[in-house]
C-alpha positions as CSV (number, residue, x, y, z in Angstrom):
1,M,-89.3,82.2,33.6
2,E,-87.1,80.4,36.1
3,M,-87.2,76.6,35.8
4,T,-85.3,74.1,37.9
5,E,-85.3,70.3,38.4
6,K,-85.0,68.2,41.5
7,S,-85.0,64.4,42.1
8,W,-86.1,62.4,45.1
9,S,-85.9,58.8,46.4
10,I,-88.8,58.2,48.8
11,C,-90.5,54.9,50.0
12,G,-88.3,53.1,47.5
13,I,-89.5,55.2,44.6
14,S,-87.3,57.5,42.5
15,F,-88.7,60.4,40.6
16,S,-87.9,63.9,39.4
17,L,-89.9,67.1,38.9
18,E,-89.7,70.2,36.9
19,L,-90.1,73.2,39.2
20,W,-91.1,76.8,38.7
21,P,-89.9,78.7,41.8
22,G,-91.7,82.0,42.5
23,R,-94.8,80.9,40.5
24,V,-95.7,77.4,41.9
25,F,-95.0,76.1,45.4
26,V,-91.8,74.1,45.4
27,P,-91.9,70.9,47.5
28,T,-90.3,71.5,50.9
29,T,-89.1,69.6,54.0
30,V,-92.8,69.5,55.0
31,S,-93.6,67.6,51.8
32,E,-90.7,65.2,52.3
33,V,-91.7,64.4,55.9
34,M,-95.3,63.8,54.8
35,A,-94.2,61.6,51.9
36,E,-92.5,59.1,54.3
37,H,-96.0,58.1,55.5
38,L,-97.2,57.0,52.1
39,S,-95.2,53.8,52.2
40,E,-98.2,51.5,53.1
41,L,-100.5,52.9,50.4
42,P,-102.9,50.1,49.2
43,K,-102.4,49.2,45.5
44,D,-106.1,49.8,44.8
45,A,-106.3,53.1,46.6
46,V,-108.0,56.3,45.4
47,V,-105.9,59.3,46.4
48,I,-106.6,63.0,46.5
49,D,-103.6,65.4,46.4
50,M,-105.1,68.6,47.7
51,G,-102.9,71.6,46.9
52,C,-100.8,69.7,44.4
53,G,-98.4,72.4,43.4
54,A,-95.8,70.8,41.2
55,G,-97.4,67.4,41.5
56,F,-95.1,66.0,44.2
57,F,-97.6,63.8,46.0
58,A,-99.6,62.9,42.8
59,V,-96.5,61.5,41.2
60,L,-95.4,59.6,44.3
61,A,-98.8,58.1,44.9
62,A,-99.2,57.0,41.3
63,K,-95.7,55.4,41.3
64,L,-96.5,53.7,44.6
65,G,-99.4,51.9,42.8
66,A,-102.5,54.0,43.6
67,A,-105.4,53.0,41.2
68,K,-106.5,56.6,40.7
69,V,-105.1,60.0,41.8
70,Y,-106.9,63.3,41.8
71,A,-104.6,66.3,41.9
72,V,-106.2,69.7,42.7
73,D,-104.8,73.2,42.9
74,V,-106.3,76.6,43.0
75,T,-103.9,78.0,40.3
76,A,-103.8,77.3,36.6
77,Q,-100.0,77.4,36.7
78,A,-99.8,74.6,39.2
79,V,-102.2,72.5,37.2
80,E,-100.1,73.0,34.1
81,L,-96.9,72.1,35.9
82,T,-98.4,69.0,37.5
83,K,-99.5,67.8,34.1
84,R,-96.0,68.3,32.7
85,N,-94.5,66.3,35.6
86,L,-97.0,63.5,35.2
87,I,-95.9,63.1,31.6
88,R,-92.3,63.4,32.6
89,N,-92.7,60.5,35.0
90,G,-94.9,58.4,32.7
91,I,-98.0,58.2,34.9
92,A,-100.3,60.7,33.3
93,E,-103.0,58.1,32.6
94,K,-103.4,57.4,36.4
95,V,-103.9,61.1,37.5
96,E,-106.7,63.5,36.9
97,V,-105.6,67.2,37.4
98,L,-108.3,69.7,38.3
99,C,-108.2,73.5,38.9
100,G,-110.4,74.9,41.7
101,N,-110.7,75.9,45.3
102,L,-110.1,73.0,47.6
103,F,-112.7,70.2,47.1
104,E,-115.0,72.2,44.9
105,P,-114.1,70.6,41.6
106,L,-114.2,67.0,43.0
107,K,-118.0,67.0,43.6
108,Q,-118.9,63.4,44.7
109,V,-115.4,62.0,44.5
110,K,-114.3,59.9,47.5
111,A,-110.9,58.6,48.4
112,N,-109.0,56.2,50.6
113,L,-106.3,58.8,51.3
114,I,-106.4,62.5,51.2
115,I,-103.1,64.4,51.4
116,I,-103.6,68.1,52.3
117,D,-100.7,70.4,51.7
118,V,-102.2,73.8,51.5
119,S,-101.0,77.2,52.7
120,G,-100.5,77.2,56.5
121,I,-98.6,80.3,57.4
122,A,-99.9,83.5,59.0
123,A,-100.7,85.9,56.1
124,K,-98.3,88.7,57.0
125,L,-95.4,86.3,57.5
126,A,-96.1,84.5,54.3
127,R,-96.0,87.7,52.3
128,L,-92.6,88.6,53.8
129,T,-91.0,85.2,53.0
130,P,-89.3,84.8,49.6
131,W,-90.6,81.2,49.0
132,Y,-94.3,82.2,49.0
133,P,-95.3,83.1,45.4
134,M,-97.0,86.5,45.2
135,S,-99.4,85.1,42.7
136,I,-100.9,82.8,45.3
137,A,-103.4,84.1,47.8
138,A,-102.1,84.0,51.4
139,A,-103.9,82.1,54.2
140,S,-106.0,84.0,56.8
141,D,-104.4,86.5,59.2
142,D,-103.6,83.7,61.7
143,G,-102.7,81.1,59.0
144,T,-105.5,78.7,59.8
145,E,-107.3,78.9,56.5
146,P,-107.4,77.1,54.2
147,T,-106.3,74.2,56.4
148,I,-109.4,74.3,58.5
149,S,-111.7,74.4,55.5
150,A,-109.8,71.5,53.9
151,L,-110.3,69.4,57.0
152,R,-114.0,70.2,57.2
153,E,-114.6,69.5,53.5
154,G,-112.1,66.6,53.3
155,R,-114.0,64.5,55.9
156,K,-116.9,64.3,53.5
157,H,-114.7,62.9,50.7
158,L,-113.3,59.9,52.5
159,F,-114.5,56.3,52.1
160,P,-115.3,54.5,55.4
161,G,-112.0,53.6,56.9
162,G,-110.2,56.3,54.8
163,R,-107.6,58.6,56.2
164,L,-106.4,62.1,55.8
165,I,-102.9,63.3,56.3
166,F,-102.2,67.0,57.0
167,P,-99.5,69.3,58.4
168,F,-99.7,72.4,60.5
169,C,-97.0,74.4,62.2
170,S,-96.1,77.0,64.7
171,L,-95.9,79.7,61.9
172,A,-99.7,79.7,62.2
173,N,-102.2,79.5,65.0
174,E,-101.5,75.8,65.6
175,T,-103.8,75.7,68.7
176,R,-106.8,76.6,66.6
177,I,-106.1,74.1,63.9
178,L,-105.7,71.3,66.4
179,Q,-108.9,72.3,68.2
180,V,-110.9,72.1,65.0
181,A,-109.3,68.8,64.0
182,K,-110.3,67.3,67.3
183,E,-113.8,68.5,67.0
184,L,-114.1,67.0,63.5
185,F,-112.4,63.7,64.0
186,Q,-112.5,63.2,67.8
187,T,-110.8,60.0,68.8
188,N,-109.9,59.2,65.1
189,L,-107.0,61.7,65.2
190,R,-103.4,60.9,65.9
191,P,-100.0,62.6,65.6
192,L,-97.6,61.0,63.1
193,S,-94.5,63.1,63.8
194,E,-93.2,66.4,65.1
195,K,-90.1,68.0,63.8
196,L,-88.1,71.1,64.9
197,L,-86.9,73.1,61.9
198,P,-84.3,75.8,62.2
199,V,-85.2,79.5,61.7
200,T,-83.3,80.4,58.6
201,Q,-81.8,83.9,58.0
202,Q,-84.5,84.7,55.5
203,L,-87.3,83.6,58.0
204,R,-85.7,85.5,60.8
205,A,-85.7,88.7,58.8
206,A,-89.4,88.2,58.1
207,L,-90.2,87.4,61.7
208,D,-88.5,90.6,62.8
209,Q,-91.3,92.4,61.0
210,C,-94.1,90.3,62.5
211,Q,-93.8,91.1,66.2
212,D,-97.5,92.0,66.3
213,V,-98.5,88.5,64.9
214,M,-96.3,86.8,67.5
215,E,-97.8,88.9,70.3
216,K,-101.2,87.6,69.3
217,G,-99.9,84.0,69.6
218,W,-100.4,83.2,66.0
219,V,-96.7,82.5,65.5
220,S,-94.4,80.9,68.1
221,L,-90.9,79.6,68.2
222,A,-88.9,77.2,70.3
223,E,-85.4,77.7,71.5
224,R,-82.8,75.0,71.9
225,R,-79.2,75.8,72.9
226,G,-79.5,79.4,71.9
227,K,-81.0,78.6,68.5
228,K,-84.5,79.4,67.3
229,Y,-86.8,76.7,65.7
230,W,-90.3,76.4,64.4
231,L,-92.3,73.3,65.0
232,L,-93.9,71.1,62.3
233,H,-96.8,68.8,63.3
234,L,-98.0,66.0,61.1
235,Y,-101.3,64.4,61.9
236,E,-103.5,61.6,60.5
237,A,-107.3,61.6,60.8
238,A,-109.7,58.8,59.9
239,V,-113.4,58.1,59.4
């Protein structure tokens, strides 16, 4: 079993995680961009880390002072790894880790902040990229599920005045995701950031086999000065 370690310093908080590449999602640039928007987390906040993976957001939220964190993932391996990383960082007593599909194991739990970081890449492309563990089910053909389901269910788990942070990108049907988000949250939806990320050699090789997906408009790229990029969107929704 491959095991690595990585450290971060975000929002004035330093922490490190044990990682299991190929079995549990490793925190990415997307995770790091999202994390910068946790700096104003209230000290008495209840937080849900949806799609916790290695426990990146659960650890950060607990260290930022959240009163209670719920970390949820669909795979038992992610749950096991998150628990190990909570102990590693000395905050296990503040976080409850649950295994299940999206919000199903949370029942009536409500939160001040929900962080959604679930699969959001068109299924065919995901299966051709080396960073997507084969043990984890891919998103729908156009990459919009489970993001759309998480948005629909997540709205019911927010306290009044609560907020939800979620990413989506041009490696999925971004138009569809944004359309549903607008229908659900209407005027209580705002963009936090957009970021162009370069198409790596590995991603380019996968995209070369996904021309049919691109022709359907499910995956799109931008070009700047002869280089290809994919676009990351980060949004906040409130109730």
